[in-house]
N, CA, C and O atoms as a GROMACS GRO file, in nm:
protein
  360
    1MET      N    1  -2.522  11.925   6.864
    1MET     CA    2  -2.442  11.860   6.965
    1MET      C    3  -2.336  11.776   6.896
    1MET      O    4  -2.366  11.703   6.801
    2LYS      N    5  -2.212  11.785   6.944
    2LYS     CA    6  -2.102  11.705   6.891
    2LYS      C    7  -2.081  11.582   6.980
    2LYS      O    8  -2.066  11.594   7.102
    3VAL      N    9  -2.079  11.466   6.918
    3VAL     CA   10  -2.059  11.340   6.990
    3VAL      C   11  -1.933  11.274   6.936
    3VAL      O   12  -1.921  11.248   6.816
    4LEU      N   13  -1.840  11.247   7.025
    4LEU     CA   14  -1.716  11.176   6.991
    4LEU      C   15  -1.735  11.029   7.026
    4LEU      O   16  -1.763  10.996   7.142
    5VAL      N   17  -1.719  10.942   6.927
    5VAL     CA   18  -1.731  10.797   6.952
    5VAL      C   19  -1.591  10.737   6.944
    5VAL      O   20  -1.536  10.717   6.836
    6LEU      N   21  -1.534  10.708   7.061
    6LEU     CA   22  -1.404  10.643   7.069
    6LEU      C   23  -1.422  10.496   7.031
    6LEU      O   24  -1.515  10.431   7.078
    7GLY      N   25  -1.334  10.444   6.948
    7GLY     CA   26  -1.351  10.307   6.900
    7GLY      C   27  -1.466  10.299   6.800
    7GLY      O   28  -1.533  10.196   6.789
    8GLY      N   29  -1.488  10.408   6.729
    8GLY     CA   30  -1.602  10.419   6.639
    8GLY      C   31  -1.596  10.336   6.513
    8GLY      O   32  -1.693  10.332   6.438
    9THR      N   33  -1.484  10.268   6.487
    9THR     CA   34  -1.476  10.181   6.369
    9THR      C   35  -1.495  10.034   6.405
    9THR      O   36  -1.496   9.948   6.317
   10GLY      N   37  -1.509  10.005   6.532
   10GLY     CA   38  -1.529   9.868   6.576
   10GLY      C   39  -1.674   9.824   6.561
   10GLY      O   40  -1.759   9.901   6.517
   11PHE      N   41  -1.701   9.701   6.597
   11PHE     CA   42  -1.836   9.644   6.581
   11PHE      C   43  -1.941   9.726   6.655
   11PHE      O   44  -2.041   9.766   6.595
   12VAL      N   45  -1.921   9.750   6.783
   12VAL     CA   46  -2.018   9.825   6.863
   12VAL      C   47  -2.018   9.972   6.822
   12VAL      O   48  -2.123  10.033   6.806
   13GLY      N   49  -1.898  10.029   6.806
   13GLY     CA   50  -1.887  10.170   6.769
   13GLY      C   51  -1.956  10.203   6.639
   13GLY      O   52  -2.025  10.305   6.629
   14ARG      N   53  -1.940  10.118   6.537
   14ARG     CA   54  -2.005  10.142   6.407
   14ARG      C   55  -2.156  10.143   6.421
   14ARG      O   56  -2.224  10.224   6.356
   15THR      N   57  -2.208  10.055   6.504
   15THR     CA   58  -2.354  10.050   6.525
   15THR      C   59  -2.403  10.177   6.593
   15THR      O   60  -2.507  10.232   6.555
   16ILE      N   61  -2.331  10.222   6.692
   16ILE     CA   62  -2.368  10.345   6.762
   16ILE      C   63  -2.362  10.463   6.666
   16ILE      O   64  -2.452  10.547   6.664
   17VAL      N   65  -2.256  10.471   6.586
   17VAL     CA   66  -2.241  10.580   6.488
   17VAL      C   67  -2.359  10.578   6.390
   17VAL      O   68  -2.415  10.683   6.358
   18LYS      N   69  -2.395  10.460   6.343
   18LYS     CA   70  -2.506  10.448   6.249
   18LYS      C   71  -2.635  10.505   6.309
   18LYS      O   72  -2.708  10.577   6.241
   19HIS      N   73  -2.662  10.473   6.434
   19HIS     CA   74  -2.784  10.522   6.498
   19HIS      C   75  -2.777  10.672   6.527
   19HIS      O   76  -2.876  10.743   6.512
   20LEU      N   77  -2.661  10.720   6.568
   20LEU     CA   78  -2.645  10.863   6.593
   20LEU      C   79  -2.661  10.944   6.465
   20LEU      O   80  -2.709  11.058   6.469
   21ASP      N   81  -2.620  10.888   6.353
   21ASP     CA   82  -2.634  10.956   6.224
   21ASP      C   83  -2.780  10.986   6.191
   21ASP      O   84  -2.809  11.078   6.115
   22GLU      N   85  -2.869  10.910   6.248
   22GLU     CA   86  -3.012  10.927   6.221
   22GLU      C   87  -3.078  11.030   6.313
   22GLU      O   88  -3.195  11.062   6.296
   23VAL      N   89  -3.003  11.082   6.409
   23VAL     CA   90  -3.057  11.178   6.505
   23VAL      C   91  -3.031  11.320   6.455
   23VAL      O   92  -2.916  11.357   6.429
   24SER      N   93  -3.135  11.397   6.443
   24SER     CA   94  -3.124  11.534   6.396
   24SER      C   95  -3.047  11.620   6.496
   24SER      O   96  -3.069  11.611   6.617
   25GLY      N   97  -2.958  11.703   6.446
   25GLY     CA   98  -2.884  11.795   6.531
   25GLY      C   99  -2.760  11.736   6.597
   25GLY      O  100  -2.697  11.801   6.680
   26VAL      N  101  -2.726  11.613   6.561
   26VAL     CA  102  -2.608  11.547   6.619
   26VAL      C  103  -2.498  11.539   6.514
   26VAL      O  104  -2.518  11.487   6.404
   27GLU      N  105  -2.382  11.591   6.548
   27GLU     CA  106  -2.264  11.580   6.463
   27GLU      C  107  -2.175  11.473   6.525
   27GLU      O  108  -2.129  11.488   6.638
   28VAL      N  109  -2.150  11.366   6.452
   28VAL     CA  110  -2.074  11.253   6.503
   28VAL      C  111  -1.929  11.261   6.455
   28VAL      O  112  -1.903  11.281   6.336
   29ILE      N  113  -1.835  11.246   6.549
   29ILE     CA  114  -1.694  11.238   6.516
   29ILE      C  115  -1.648  11.097   6.551
   29ILE      O  116  -1.656  11.055   6.666
   30VAL      N  117  -1.600  11.025   6.451
   30VAL     CA  118  -1.555  10.887   6.470
   30VAL      C  119  -1.406  10.889   6.502
   30VAL      O  120  -1.326  10.939   6.423
   31ALA      N  121  -1.370  10.834   6.616
   31ALA     CA  122  -1.230  10.832   6.658
   31ALA      C  123  -1.184  10.688   6.677
   31ALA      O  124  -1.252  10.606   6.738
   32ALA      N  125  -1.066  10.660   6.622
   32ALA     CA  126  -1.008  10.526   6.635
   32ALA      C  127  -0.861  10.533   6.595
   32ALA      O  128  -0.813  10.637   6.550
   33ARG      N  129  -0.792  10.422   6.611
   33ARG     CA  130  -0.650  10.418   6.572
   33ARG      C  131  -0.632  10.418   6.421
   33ARG      O  132  -0.534  10.473   6.370
   34ASN      N  133  -0.726  10.356   6.348
   34ASN     CA  134  -0.714  10.357   6.202
   34ASN      C  135  -0.851  10.382   6.140
   34ASN      O  136  -0.955  10.353   6.200
   35GLN      N  137  -0.849  10.435   6.021
   35GLN     CA  138  -0.972  10.481   5.957
   35GLN      C  139  -1.063  10.368   5.910
   35GLN      O  140  -1.183  10.390   5.894
   36ALA      N  141  -1.010  10.252   5.887
   36ALA     CA  142  -1.085  10.134   5.842
   36ALA      C  143  -1.217  10.166   5.771
   36ALA      O  144  -1.220  10.172   5.648
   37SER      N  145  -1.324  10.187   5.845
   37SER     CA  146  -1.456  10.203   5.782
   37SER      C  147  -1.526  10.333   5.821
   37SER      O  148  -1.648  10.344   5.808
   38ALA      N  149  -1.452  10.430   5.868
   38ALA     CA  150  -1.514  10.558   5.908
   38ALA      C  151  -1.553  10.639   5.785
   38ALA      O  152  -1.488  10.633   5.681
   39ALA      N  153  -1.660  10.713   5.801
   39ALA     CA  154  -1.705  10.800   5.691
   39ALA      C  155  -1.606  10.914   5.671
   39ALA      O  156  -1.545  10.963   5.767
   40ASN      N  157  -1.591  10.956   5.548
   40ASN     CA  158  -1.498  11.064   5.515
   40ASN      C  159  -1.536  11.194   5.584
   40ASN      O  160  -1.654  11.225   5.602
   41GLY      N  161  -1.433  11.268   5.623
   41GLY     CA  162  -1.455  11.401   5.676
   41GLY      C  163  -1.487  11.411   5.822
   41GLY      O  164  -1.492  11.520   5.877
   42ARG      N  165  -1.510  11.299   5.886
   42ARG     CA  166  -1.542  11.306   6.028
   42ARG      C  167  -1.464  11.206   6.112
   42ARG      O  168  -1.503  11.172   6.223
   43PHE      N  169  -1.353  11.161   6.056
   43PHE     CA  170  -1.268  11.066   6.127
   43PHE      C  171  -1.155  11.139   6.198
   43PHE      O  172  -1.097  11.233   6.144
   44LEU      N  173  -1.124  11.095   6.318
   44LEU     CA  174  -1.015  11.151   6.396
   44LEU      C  175  -0.925  11.036   6.440
   44LEU      O  176  -0.968  10.951   6.518
   45ALA      N  177  -0.802  11.034   6.391
   45ALA     CA  178  -0.706  10.931   6.432
   45ALA      C  179  -0.660  10.966   6.573
   45ALA      O  180  -0.606  11.074   6.597
   46ILE      N  181  -0.680  10.874   6.665
   46ILE     CA  182  -0.648  10.902   6.805
   46ILE      C  183  -0.609  10.774   6.877
   46ILE      O  184  -0.663  10.667   6.850
   47ASP      N  185  -0.516  10.788   6.969
   47ASP     CA  186  -0.481  10.680   7.060
   47ASP      C  187  -0.543  10.718   7.195
   47ASP      O  188  -0.496  10.809   7.262
   48ALA      N  189  -0.647  10.648   7.232
   48ALA     CA  190  -0.722  10.683   7.353
   48ALA      C  191  -0.641  10.662   7.481
   48ALA      O  192  -0.682  10.707   7.588
   49THR      N  193  -0.527  10.595   7.471
   49THR     CA  194  -0.442  10.581   7.590
   49THR      C  195  -0.346  10.698   7.605
   49THR      O  196  -0.272  10.706   7.703
   50ASP      N  197  -0.346  10.790   7.506
   50ASP     CA  198  -0.260  10.908   7.510
   50ASP      C  199  -0.342  11.028   7.558
   50ASP      O  200  -0.430  11.076   7.487
   51THR      N  201  -0.313  11.076   7.678
   51THR     CA  202  -0.391  11.182   7.740
   51THR      C  203  -0.395  11.309   7.657
   51THR      O  204  -0.500  11.372   7.647
   52ASP      N  205  -0.284  11.347   7.597
   52ASP     CA  206  -0.280  11.473   7.521
   52ASP      C  207  -0.371  11.470   7.399
   52ASP      O  208  -0.448  11.564   7.377
   53SER      N  209  -0.363  11.364   7.320
   53SER     CA  210  -0.448  11.359   7.200
   53SER      C  211  -0.595  11.344   7.238
   53SER      O  212  -0.682  11.401   7.172
   54LEU      N  213  -0.623  11.269   7.342
   54LEU     CA  214  -0.761  11.253   7.387
   54LEU      C  215  -0.816  11.384   7.443
   54LEU      O  216  -0.932  11.418   7.420
   55SER      N  217  -0.732  11.456   7.515
   55SER     CA  218  -0.774  11.583   7.574
   55SER      C  219  -0.818  11.682   7.467
   55SER      O  220  -0.919  11.751   7.483
   56THR      N  221  -0.744  11.689   7.358
   56THR     CA  222  -0.778  11.779   7.248
   56THR      C  223  -0.913  11.740   7.187
   56THR      O  224  -0.996  11.827   7.160
   57ALA      N  225  -0.935  11.611   7.166
   57ALA     CA  226  -1.059  11.564   7.106
   57ALA      C  227  -1.178  11.590   7.197
   57ALA      O  228  -1.283  11.634   7.151
   58VAL      N  229  -1.163  11.562   7.326
   58VAL     CA  230  -1.272  11.580   7.422
   58VAL      C  231  -1.308  11.727   7.437
   58VAL      O  232  -1.426  11.760   7.455
   59ALA      N  233  -1.210  11.814   7.430
   59ALA     CA  234  -1.235  11.957   7.448
   59ALA      C  235  -1.329  12.012   7.342
   59ALA      O  236  -1.398  12.112   7.366
   60GLU      N  237  -1.334  11.949   7.227
   60GLU     CA  238  -1.415  11.999   7.116
   60GLU      C  239  -1.550  11.930   7.103
   60GLU      O  240  -1.620  11.950   7.004
   61THR      N  241  -1.588  11.848   7.202
   61THR     CA  242  -1.714  11.774   7.192
   61THR      C  243  -1.801  11.795   7.315
   61THR      O  244  -1.755  11.841   7.420
   62ASP      N  245  -1.928  11.760   7.300
   62ASP     CA  246  -2.023  11.771   7.410
   62ASP      C  247  -2.041  11.639   7.483
   62ASP      O  248  -2.064  11.636   7.604
   63VAL      N  249  -2.030  11.528   7.408
   63VAL     CA  250  -2.053  11.394   7.464
   63VAL      C  251  -1.945  11.301   7.412
   63VAL      O  252  -1.905  11.310   7.296
   64VAL      N  253  -1.898  11.210   7.498
   64VAL     CA  254  -1.802  11.106   7.457
   64VAL      C  255  -1.865  10.970   7.483
   64VAL      O  256  -1.912  10.942   7.593
   65VAL      N  257  -1.865  10.887   7.380
   65VAL     CA  258  -1.910  10.748   7.392
   65VAL      C  259  -1.784  10.662   7.378
   65VAL      O  260  -1.718  10.666   7.275
   66ASN      N  261  -1.752  10.585   7.481
   66ASN     CA  262  -1.629  10.507   7.484
   66ASN      C  263  -1.657  10.362   7.445
   66ASN      O  264  -1.714  10.286   7.522
   67CYS      N  265  -1.616  10.326   7.324
   67CYS     CA  266  -1.630  10.188   7.275
   67CYS      C  267  -1.493  10.125   7.252
   67CYS      O  268  -1.480  10.030   7.174
   68VAL      N  269  -1.393  10.176   7.320
   68VAL     CA  270  -1.256  10.125   7.304
   68VAL      C  271  -1.247   9.984   7.360
   68VAL      O  272  -1.302   9.954   7.465
   69THR      N  273  -1.176   9.900   7.287
   69THR     CA  274  -1.153   9.764   7.332
   69THR      C  275  -1.003   9.736   7.324
   69THR      O  276  -0.927   9.814   7.266
   70GLY      N  277  -0.962   9.627   7.380
   70GLY     CA  278  -0.820   9.591   7.380
   70GLY      C  279  -0.788   9.520   7.510
   70GLY      O  280  -0.873   9.455   7.570
   71SER      N  281  -0.664   9.534   7.552
   71SER     CA  282  -0.623   9.470   7.677
   71SER      C  283  -0.689   9.542   7.794
   71SER      O  284  -0.731   9.657   7.782
   72GLY      N  285  -0.699   9.474   7.904
   72GLY     CA  286  -0.757   9.533   8.025
   72GLY      C  287  -0.684   9.660   8.065
   72GLY      O  288  -0.747   9.758   8.107
   73ALA      N  289  -0.552   9.659   8.053
   73ALA     CA  290  -0.473   9.776   8.090
   73ALA      C  291  -0.504   9.894   7.999
   73ALA      O  292  -0.515  10.008   8.045
   74ALA      N  293  -0.519   9.869   7.869
   74ALA     CA  294  -0.549   9.976   7.774
   74ALA      C  295  -0.688  10.035   7.801
   74ALA      O  296  -0.706  10.157   7.794
   75ILE      N  297  -0.784   9.950   7.831
   75ILE     CA  298  -0.920   9.998   7.859
   75ILE      C  299  -0.920  10.082   7.986
   75ILE      O  300  -0.983  10.188   7.989
   76ARG      N  301  -0.852  10.037   8.090
   76ARG     CA  302  -0.846  10.116   8.214
   76ARG      C  303  -0.777  10.249   8.192
   76ARG      O  304  -0.821  10.351   8.245
   77GLN      N  305  -0.668  10.250   8.112
   77GLN     CA  306  -0.598  10.375   8.083
   77GLN      C  307  -0.688  10.471   8.007
   77GLN      O  308  -0.690  10.591   8.036
   78CYS      N  309  -0.762  10.420   7.912
   78CYS     CA  310  -0.855  10.504   7.835
   78CYS      C  311  -0.961  10.564   7.928
   78CYS      O  312  -0.991  10.682   7.918
   79ASP      N  313  -1.016  10.483   8.017
   79ASP     CA  314  -1.116  10.532   8.112
   79ASP      C  315  -1.058  10.642   8.202
   79ASP      O  316  -1.122  10.744   8.225
   80ARG      N  317  -0.936  10.620   8.251
   80ARG     CA  318  -0.871  10.722   8.335
   80ARG      C  319  -0.850  10.850   8.255
   80ARG      O  320  -0.874  10.960   8.306
   81ASN      N  321  -0.805  10.836   8.131
   81ASN     CA  322  -0.782  10.953   8.048
   81ASN      C  323  -0.911  11.029   8.020
   81ASN      O  324  -0.912  11.152   8.021
   82CYS      N  325  -1.020  10.957   7.995
   82CYS     CA  326  -1.149  11.024   7.972
   82CYS      C  327  -1.190  11.104   8.094
   82CYS      O  328  -1.237  11.218   8.081
   83CYS      N  329  -1.172  11.048   8.212
   83CYS     CA  330  -1.206  11.118   8.336
   83CYS      C  331  -1.118  11.240   8.355
   83CYS      O  332  -1.166  11.347   8.392
   84CYS      N  333  -0.989  11.224   8.331
   84CYS     CA  334  -0.894  11.335   8.342
   84CYS      C  335  -0.930  11.448   8.247
   84CYS      O  336  -0.931  11.565   8.286
   85CYS      N  337  -0.959  11.413   8.125
   85CYS     CA  338  -0.991  11.514   8.023
   85CYS      C  339  -1.120  11.588   8.059
   85CYS      O  340  -1.130  11.709   8.037
   86GLN      N  341  -1.216  11.518   8.113
   86GLN     CA  342  -1.342  11.580   8.152
   86GLN      C  343  -1.319  11.681   8.263
   86GLN      O  344  -1.376  11.790   8.261
   87ARG      N  345  -1.236  11.646   8.361
   87ARG     CA  346  -1.205  11.740   8.470
   87ARG      C  347  -1.137  11.864   8.418
   87ARG      O  348  -1.166  11.975   8.464
   88LYS      N  349  -1.047  11.850   8.321
   88LYS     CA  350  -0.979  11.964   8.260
   88LYS      C  351  -1.080  12.054   8.188
   88LYS      O  352  -1.066  12.176   8.189
   89LYS      N  353  -1.180  11.992   8.126
   89LYS     CA  354  -1.278  12.067   8.050
   89LYS      C  355  -1.368  12.152   8.139
   89LYS      O  356  -1.411  12.260   8.101
   90GLU      N  357  -1.395  12.101   8.258
   90GLU     CA  358  -1.482  12.174   8.351
   90GLU      C  359  -1.407  12.287   8.409
   90GLU      O  360  -1.461  12.362   8.490
   0.00000   0.00000   0.00000
């Protein structure tokens, strides 16, 4: 199973990634604006407020964990984009 962790380099995201790494059969893709502390080979630079880049990332995964933080407007836009991308995938 492929799991995309949006905001995966942040405090909460890093913790979730760490725990998912311990689960057998789970491939974790860390997505964020900058690579900061993501493990090599599984980082995806993405702006979660951009529907096109998010749509591409979501299409290739089974599960999305949204740990994006920022302004209220950015968080709402990311949530809308995640919902939009999911509808496109179905």
